C-alpha positions in Angstrom: -4.6 3.9 -23.6 -3.5 7.3 -22.4 -2.3 8.0 -18.9 -4.5 10.5 -17.1 -3.0 10.5 -13.6 0.5 11.7 -14.5 2.0 13.6 -17.4 3.8 10.5 -18.8 4.2 6.9 -17.6 7.6 6.8 -19.4 9.4 9.6 -17.4 9.3 11.0 -13.9 7.4 14.2 -13.1 6.4 15.1 -9.6 2.8 16.1 -9.3 2.4 19.8 -8.6 0.3 20.4 -5.4 -0.5 23.3 -3.2 1.2 23.6 0.2 -0.8 22.6 3.3 0.7 23.6 6.6 0.5 21.1 9.4 1.6 23.2 12.3 5.1 24.3 11.4 5.6 21.6 8.7 4.7 22.3 5.1 3.2 19.3 3.1 3.1 19.5 -0.7 4.3 22.3 -2.9 8.1 22.5 -3.0 8.5 20.8 0.4 10.3 17.5 0.8 8.2 14.3 1.0 7.3 14.2 4.7 7.7 11.1 6.9 5.0 10.2 9.4 4.4 7.5 12.0 1.8 6.6 14.6 2.0 6.0 18.4 1.2 2.6 19.7 0.6 3.8 23.3 -2.8 4.3 24.8 -3.7 8.0 24.2 -4.9 8.2 27.9 -1.3 7.4 29.1 0.4 10.8 28.8 3.8 9.7 29.9 4.0 6.7 27.6 2.8 8.8 24.6 5.3 11.6 25.3 8.1 9.1 25.6 7.2 7.3 22.4 6.7 10.6 20.5 10.1 11.9 21.6 11.7 8.6 20.3 9.9 9.1 17.0 11.0 12.7 16.7 14.6 11.7 17.5 14.4 9.1 14.7 13.4 11.9 12.2 9.6 11.5 12.2 8.2 14.8 11.0 4.5 14.3 11.8 3.1 12.1 14.6 -0.4 10.6 14.7 -2.4 9.4 17.7 -5.7 7.6 17.9 -8.6 9.5 19.6 -11.4 7.0 19.6 -13.6 8.9 22.1 -14.0 12.4 23.4 -12.3 11.3 26.6 -9.2 10.0 24.7 -9.2 13.2 22.6 -9.2 15.4 25.8 -5.9 14.0 26.9 -4.3 15.3 23.7 -4.1 18.6 25.6 -1.7 17.0 28.2 0.3 15.2 25.6 0.8 18.3 23.5 1.7 20.4 26.5 4.3 18.0 27.7 5.9 17.5 24.3 6.2 21.3 23.7 7.6 21.7 27.2 10.2 19.1 26.3 11.2 21.1 23.2 9.5 18.9 20.7 7.4 20.8 18.1 6.6 17.9 15.8 3.0 18.4 14.7 0.4 16.0 16.1 -2.5 14.4 14.2 -5.6 12.9 15.8 -6.9 9.8 14.1 -10.7 9.8 14.2 -13.1 7.0 13.5 -16.9 7.1 14.2 -16.9 10.0 16.6 -17.5 13.6 15.4 -17.4 14.8 19.1 -14.0 13.3 19.5 -12.8 15.2 16.4 -14.1 18.4 17.8 -12.3 17.9 21.1 -9.1 16.8 19.4 -9.0 19.8 17.1 -8.5 22.0 20.1 -5.1 20.4 20.8 -3.5 19.1 17.6 -2.4 20.5 14.3 -4.3 18.1 12.1 -7.3 15.9 12.1 -7.6 12.6 10.1 -11.1 11.6 9.4 -12.3 8.4 7.6 -15.2 9.4 5.4 -16.4 5.8 5.5 -17.2 5.8 9.2 -16.9 9.4 10.5 -20.7 9.9 10.1 -21.9 7.4 7.6 -23.2 4.0 8.7 -21.3 0.8 8.4 -23.4 -2.3 9.0 -22.7 -4.3 5.8 -26.4 -3.6 5.0 -27.5 -4.5 1.5 -30.1 -2.1 0.2 -30.9 -0.1 -2.9 -30.5 3.7 -2.4 -32.8 5.9 -4.5 -31.2 9.2 -5.5 -33.4 10.9 -2.9 -32.3 8.6 -0.1 -28.7 8.9 -1.1 -28.9 12.7 -1.1 -30.7 12.6 2.3 -27.8 10.8 3.9 -25.3 13.1 2.1 -27.2 16.1 3.5 -26.9 14.6 7.0 -23.1 14.2 6.5 -22.9 17.9 5.5 -24.8 18.9 8.6 -22.6 16.9 11.0 -19.3 17.5 9.2 -19.7 21.3 8.8 -18.9 22.2 12.5 -15.5 20.4 12.3 -14.6 22.1 9.0 -15.5 25.5 10.4 -13.5 24.9 13.6 -10.4 23.7 11.6 -10.7 26.7 9.3 -10.9 29.2 12.1 -8.1 27.7 14.1 -5.7 26.8 11.3 -5.9 23.1 11.6 -5.2 20.8 8.6 -7.3 17.8 7.8 -6.7 14.5 6.1 -9.6 12.9 4.3 -8.5 9.3 4.3 -10.6 6.6 2.6 -9.9 3.0 3.6 -10.8 0.1 1.4 -12.0 -1.8 4.5 -14.3 0.8 5.9 -16.5 2.3 3.2 -20.0 3.3 4.3 -23.0 1.2 3.4 -24.2 4.2 1.3 -21.0 4.1 -0.9 -20.8 0.3 -0.9 -24.3 -0.1 -2.2 -23.8 2.3 -5.1 -20.2 1.8 -6.0 -19.2 -1.5 -4.4 -16.0 -2.1 -2.5 -14.0 -0.5 -5.2 -11.4 2.2 -5.9 -14.2 4.2 -7.4 -16.1 4.0 -4.1 -13.0 5.0 -2.1 -12.5 8.1 -4.3 -16.2 9.1 -4.3 -16.3 8.8 -0.6 -13.4 11.3 -0.2 -14.6 13.7 -2.9 -18.0 14.0 -1.3 -16.4 15.1 2.0 -13.9 17.4 0.2 -16.7 19.1 -1.6 -18.4 20.0 1.6 -15.1 21.5 2.9 -14.6 23.4 -0.3 -18.1 24.8 -0.2 -17.1 26.3 3.2 -13.9 27.7 1.6 -11.7 25.4 3.6 -8.7 24.0 1.6 -6.2 22.7 4.2 -6.8 19.2 2.9 -4.6 16.1 2.4 -6.0 12.9 0.8 -5.2 9.2 1.2 -6.6 6.0 -0.3 -5.3 3.1 1.8 -5.8 -0.6 1.2 -4.1 -3.8 2.2 -4.2 -4.9 -1.4 -1.4 -3.1 -3.2 -3.3 -3.4 -6.5 -6.4 -1.8 -5.0 -4.3 0.9 -3.3 -2.4 1.8 -6.5 -5.5 2.0 -8.6 -7.3 4.1 -6.0 -4.6 6.7 -5.7 -4.3 6.9 -9.5 -8.0 7.2 -9.9 -8.1 9.9 -7.2 -5.5 12.0 -9.0 -7.3 11.5 -12.3 -10.5 12.6 -10.7 -8.9 15.7 -9.2 -7.3 16.6 -12.5 -10.7 16.5 -14.1 -12.3 18.6 -11.4 -10.0 21.5 -12.0 -6.5 22.9 -11.2 -7.6 24.1 -7.8 -8.1 20.5 -6.7 -4.3 20.3 -6.4 -4.3 18.9 -2.8 -1.3 17.0 -1.4 -1.4 13.2 -1.1 -0.6 11.0 1.9 0.7 7.5 0.9 0.4 4.3 2.8 -0.4 0.6 2.5 -2.7 -0.3 5.4 -2.1 -3.5 7.4 1.1 -4.2 5.5 2.4 -6.5 8.2 5.9 -6.8 9.7 9.4 -8.0 8.8 10.5 -8.3 5.2 6.9 -8.9 4.1 5.7 -5.6 5.5 8.7 -3.7 4.0 8.2 -5.3 0.6 4.5 -4.7 0.5 5.0 -1.1 1.5 7.7 -0.6 -1.1 5.4 -2.0 -3.8 2.5 0.3 -3.1 4.3 3.4 -1.9 7.2 3.1 -4.3 5.0 2.5 -7.3 3.2 5.8 -6.7 6.3 7.8 -5.9 7.6 6.6 -9.3 4.5 8.1 -10.8 5.3 11.4 -9.1 2.4 11.0 -6.6 2.9 11.5 -2.9 3.8 14.4 -0.6 3.9 12.6 2.8 3.9 8.9 3.7 3.7 6.4 6.5 5.1 2.9 6.4 2.7 0.8 8.5 4.5 -2.1 10.1 3.4 -4.5 12.8 6.5 -3.5 14.8 7.5 -0.8 17.2 6.6 2.5 15.5 10.2 3.9 15.6 11.2 1.1 13.2 8.8 2.5 10.5 10.8 5.8 10.2 14.1 4.5 8.5 12.1 2.4 6.1 10.0 5.5 5.1 13.2 7.5 4.5 14.7 4.7 2.4 11.5 4.7 0.2 11.2 8.5 -0.1 14.9 9.6 -0.3 15.3 8.8 -4.0 12.3 11.0 -4.8 13.0 14.0 -2.6 13.1 17.2 -4.7 16.8 17.7 -4.0 17.6 14.2 -5.3 15.1 13.6 -8.1 14.4 16.5 -10.5 11.7 16.0 -13.2 12.9 14.2 -16.3 13.2 16.1 -19.5 10.7 15.4 -22.3 11.2 12.0 -23.9 13.6 11.9 -26.9 11.3 9.2 -28.4 7.6 9.1 -29.4 5.6 8.0 -26.4 3.2 5.3 -27.4 -0.2 4.8 -25.8 -0.1 2.4 -22.8 -1.0 -1.2 -23.6 -2.8 -1.6 -20.3 -5.4 0.3 -18.2 -3.5 1.8 -15.3 -6.7 2.2 -13.3 -7.9 -1.4 -13.5 -5.6 -4.4 -13.1 -5.5 -6.9 -16.0 -2.5 -9.1 -16.7 -1.0 -8.5 -20.1 -2.3 -11.1 -22.5 0.9 -12.4 -24.1 1.5 -15.7 -25.9 2.6 -19.0 -24.5 6.1 -20.5 -24.4 7.6 -23.7 -23.1 11.1 -23.7 -21.7 12.6 -26.9 -20.4 9.2 -28.3 -19.4 8.1 -25.0 -17.7 5.1 -23.1 -19.3 5.3 -19.3 -19.4 2.7 -16.9 -20.5 -0.6 -15.1 -19.9 -2.5 -17.8 -17.9 0.6 -19.2 -16.2 2.2 -18.1 -12.9 5.0 -15.5 -13.2 8.1 -17.7 -13.2 11.2 -17.1 -11.1 14.5 -17.1 -12.9 18.1 -16.9 -11.5 21.5 -16.8 -13.4 22.7 -20.2 -14.7 25.5 -20.7 -12.1 23.1 -20.0 -9.2 20.4 -22.2 -10.6 22.6 -25.2 -10.9 24.2 -24.6 -7.5 20.7 -24.6 -5.9 19.7 -28.0 -7.2 20.9 -29.7 -4.0 18.6 -27.4 -2.0 15.5 -28.2 -3.9 13.9 -30.1 -1.0 14.8 -27.4 1.6 13.6 -24.5 -0.6 10.3 -26.2 -1.6 7.9 -23.8 -3.3 10.6 -21.0 -3.2 12.8 -22.9 -5.6 13.6 -20.9 -8.8 12.1 -22.6 -11.9 14.4 -21.6 -14.7 18.0 -20.7 -15.3 18.5 -17.4 -17.3 20.2 -19.2 -20.1 17.3 -21.6 -20.6 15.0 -18.7 -21.6 17.1 -17.6 -24.5 15.8 -14.1 -23.9 16.2 -11.4 -26.5 17.7 -8.2 -25.0 16.6 -4.9 -26.5 16.6 -1.2 -26.0 12.8 -0.4 -26.1 13.6 3.0 -27.6 15.3 1.5 -30.6 13.4 0.6 -33.8 16.4 -1.4 -35.0 16.2 -3.6 -31.9 12.4 -4.1 -32.0 11.7 -4.6 -35.7 13.3 -8.1 -35.9 10.8 -9.3 -33.3 8.0 -8.9 -35.8 9.6 -11.4 -38.1 9.8 -14.2 -35.5 7.4 -17.0 -36.2 6.9 -18.1 -32.5 6.4 -16.0 -29.3 9.7 -15.1 -27.8 10.9 -14.0 -24.4 12.1 -10.4 -24.5 13.8 -8.2 -21.9 15.5 -4.9 -21.5 19.2 -4.6 -21.9 21.3 -3.9 -18.8 23.1 -0.6 -18.7 20.5 1.6 -20.4 20.1 5.2 -19.1 16.4 4.6 -18.3 14.5 3.9 -15.1 13.7 0.2 -14.9 9.9 0.8 -14.6 9.8 3.3 -17.5 11.9 1.0 -19.7 9.7 -2.1 -19.2 6.5 0.0 -19.6 7.8 1.2 -23.0 8.8 -2.3 -24.0 5.4 -3.7 -23.2 3.7 -0.9 -25.2 6.0 -1.3 -28.2 6.2 -5.1 -28.8 3.4 -7.4 -30.0 1.3 -9.0 -27.3 2.3 -12.5 -28.4 5.9 -11.9 -27.1 6.6 -12.6 -23.4 8.5 -10.3 -21.0 11.2 -11.2 -18.6 11.2 -8.5 -15.8 14.4 -7.3 -14.0 14.5 -5.4 -10.8 17.4 -3.3 -12.0 19.3 -2.5 -15.2 22.4 -1.8 -13.2 23.4 -4.8 -11.1 25.6 -3.8 -8.2 24.3 -0.2 -8.0 22.1 -0.9 -4.9 23.3 -2.5 -1.7 22.2 -3.5 1.8 18.7 -2.8 3.0 17.8 -0.9 -0.2 18.1 -4.1 -2.3 14.6 -5.6 -1.4 13.0 -2.1 -1.3 14.2 -1.1 -4.8 13.4 -4.6 -6.2 9.9 -4.4 -4.7 9.3 -0.9 -6.0 10.4 -1.6 -9.6 9.2 -5.1 -10.1 6.1 -4.7 -8.0 5.0 -1.6 -9.9 5.3 -3.5 -13.2 3.5 -6.6 -11.9 0.6 -4.3 -10.6 0.5 -2.9 -14.2 -0.1 -6.4 -15.4 3.4 -6.6 -17.0 5.7 -9.6 -16.7 5.8 -13.4 -17.4 9.0 -14.2 -15.6 11.2 -12.4 -13.0 14.9 -12.1 -12.6 16.2 -10.4 -9.4 19.7 -9.1 -10.3 20.2 -6.8 -7.4 20.8 -9.7 -5.0 23.9 -11.8 -5.9 23.1 -14.8 -3.7 20.8 -17.0 -5.8 18.9 -18.4 -2.8 18.1 -14.9 -1.4 17.3 -13.6 -4.9 14.8 -16.4 -5.3 13.2 -15.8 -1.9 13.0 -12.1 -2.7 11.3 -12.7 -6.1 8.7 -15.0 -4.5 8.1 -12.6 -1.7 7.4 -9.8 -4.2 5.0 -12.0 -6.1 3.3 -12.8 -2.8 3.0 -9.1 -1.9 1.4 -8.2 -5.2 -1.0 -11.2 -5.0 0.4 -12.5 -8.3 1.5 -15.8 -6.8 0.9 -17.3 -3.4 3.5 -19.8 -2.2 2.5 -19.7 1.5 -0.1 -18.3 3.7 -0.9 -14.6 3.1 -1.4 -12.1 6.0 -3.2 -8.8 6.4 -1.7 -7.5 9.7 -2.3 -4.0 11.1 0.3 -2.0 13.0 -0.4 -1.6 16.6 -1.9 1.7 17.8 -3.7 3.1 20.8 -6.9 1.3 19.8 -5.3 -2.2 19.8 -6.8 -4.5 22.3 -4.1 -7.1 22.7 -0.4 -7.6 21.9 -0.6 -7.8 18.2 3.1 -8.3 17.5 3.3 -11.4 19.7 0.0 -12.7 18.3 1.1 -12.2 14.7 4.3 -14.2 15.4 2.3 -17.0 16.9 -0.2 -17.1 14.1 2.6 -17.1 11.5 4.4 -20.0 13.2 1.1 -22.0 13.3 -0.2 -21.3 9.8 2.5 -20.1 7.4 2.6 -23.5 5.7 -1.1 -23.1 4.5 -0.4 -22.1 0.9 -2.9 -19.6 -0.4 -4.9 -19.2 2.8 -5.3 -15.5 3.7 -5.5 -14.5 7.4 -6.2 -11.1 8.7 -4.8 -10.1 12.1 -6.5 -6.9 13.3 -6.1 -5.0 16.5 -9.7 -3.7 16.7 -12.8 -3.5 14.6 -12.2 0.0 13.0 -10.9 -1.5 9.7 -11.1 -5.1 10.6 -14.4 -6.5 9.1 -14.0 -4.6 5.8 -10.3 -5.3 5.3 -11.1 -9.0 6.0 -13.4 -9.1 3.0 -10.5 -10.5 0.9 -9.2 -12.7 3.8 -10.4 -16.2 4.5 -10.2 -15.9 8.3 -9.8 -13.0 10.7 -8.3 -12.7 14.2 -9.7 -9.4 15.7 -9.5 -7.7 19.0 -13.1 -7.5 20.3 -12.4 -6.5 23.9 -9.2 -6.0 26.0 -7.2 -9.3 25.7 -10.3 -11.0 24.1 -10.4 -12.1 20.4 -13.2 -12.5 17.9 -12.7 -14.9 15.0 -14.1 -14.2 11.6 -14.8 -16.1 8.4 -14.5 -13.4 5.7 -16.1 -10.4 7.4 -18.6 -12.4 9.4 -17.8 -12.9 13.1 -18.3 -16.6 14.2 -16.5 -16.9 17.6 -16.5 -14.3 20.3 -14.6 -13.2 23.4 -11.9 -15.9 23.2 -9.1 -15.4 25.8 -6.0 -14.3 24.0 -4.0 -17.2 25.3 -6.4 -19.7 23.6 -7.2 -17.7 20.5 -4.4 -19.0 18.1 -5.4 -22.7 18.9 -9.1 -21.8 18.3 -8.1 -20.1 15.0 -6.5 -23.4 13.9 -9.6 -25.2 14.9 -11.7 -22.8 12.8 -9.4 -23.3 9.7 -9.8 -27.1 10.2 -13.6 -26.8 10.5 -13.7 -25.1 7.1 -11.5 -27.7 5.5 -8.5 -25.4 4.8 -6.0 -27.1 7.1 -3.2 -29.3 6.1 -0.5 -30.7 8.4 2.9 -29.0 8.1 5.7 -31.1 6.4 8.2 -32.4 8.9 
């Protein structure tokens, strides 16, 4: 299968886009990949917003977003902008709009960019199931055009940029009923709004396709770029990258590195935000760690491949695990229908045996030597031809020390060997070349990208020398990609001015109470903007319904309302018990 979203999946080429100016900051074109963040302060609190924005600017944030949930909130952007400029800060401001066209019109007077969500800006979102005729679909689209046009014309006249940002959790009923809750629906939603803007000769557009599932997010961005490529060369708009509701701590960083890093490796992405359930200023250094290796000054395009490029063995737009053979290694099954197994070097594996009880489900399952893996250069016919003569499925991996990107090397390997052979993934082909905080980010980017492509039957983290930490990192990457759940899974949004309670403290309390619930997915959402939709894949939801009041959900259905925040975690546990998903933690 040919790649249609990038020139080649086997070499790096940055996608060529037009430049869009956001105030004094250029996005796309020859510009660096820009780093963004979002204020957590209430937009009506001028002093708090200015203080937080100045901290973000000092940390290197190049574009700052604020929520503007009503016209009254949006009006205060005038004061925030004035005070920031008076303080000598000229970082462009972006107003984040959901539901309220009048708030967007007010905000556009005071900020350099408007972010609209096409799923809820005008369209209805009631989870209503109905069959739209073509005439009914067009009637609603005509209404969107009528109500969206004034904002487009204002932005065009006043030099404002606009991000059209689809969210997996907030597609309109119109889109959901025709396309489902799918990457195709996310792309169609954005393209419809973009076409209205283009009909008005407005082109200061940036696009995003955010989701809490990294597989959905990666597929949606790739599909968007493929769709734009098919629409014509003037659909060369910049792309904003982000994993929504990534969470906090190492989990949030790993999940962001998988989604954002995978797309940067594809050459996609002109600006990004790492969304963490932490203070906003902590997002900025993580964003730089992810983007720095792909900045134009650091990462030129690769030359044409010196080897014939085979067709991909997988569909990059739809996840499907590579259907390899089956193998048995020391009582552990590996292969297509088996979990991706975690491997560590021999010495580390045997040293960890005394910790088996303490490590529990995070214990590595195999020593590297037990696999008897065949190491190859995937470009070399001499290395690959002997694999055809083997009678049984074998475990194959890429040699260390090759002058290839890890992701490109394993994609090439998967496309050149027979499906019956299994693949041992590595996070790096140059152990020791990455250190410190970059180790988990690089591992998540490389391995996560391959796992989301459906490649990999076992996983060896070489970048971390401590076998215990290497095993934890491997399992955390598998958790982030949804390939293997060894504990509870969380969808946790970053705080912003819409958040109705202290989400950082609540998330910590929820984790402490529920982390042992293997395979249970819990969404922790600050408000209802993306909550119900993003919770479609979660088992239970904890959502701000009013100031310091919590609504509890099962899937995207609210079942308990207006619970005082101090009681809500206990009530969540009761709800999990009511639905038979609770087990007592091991002591």
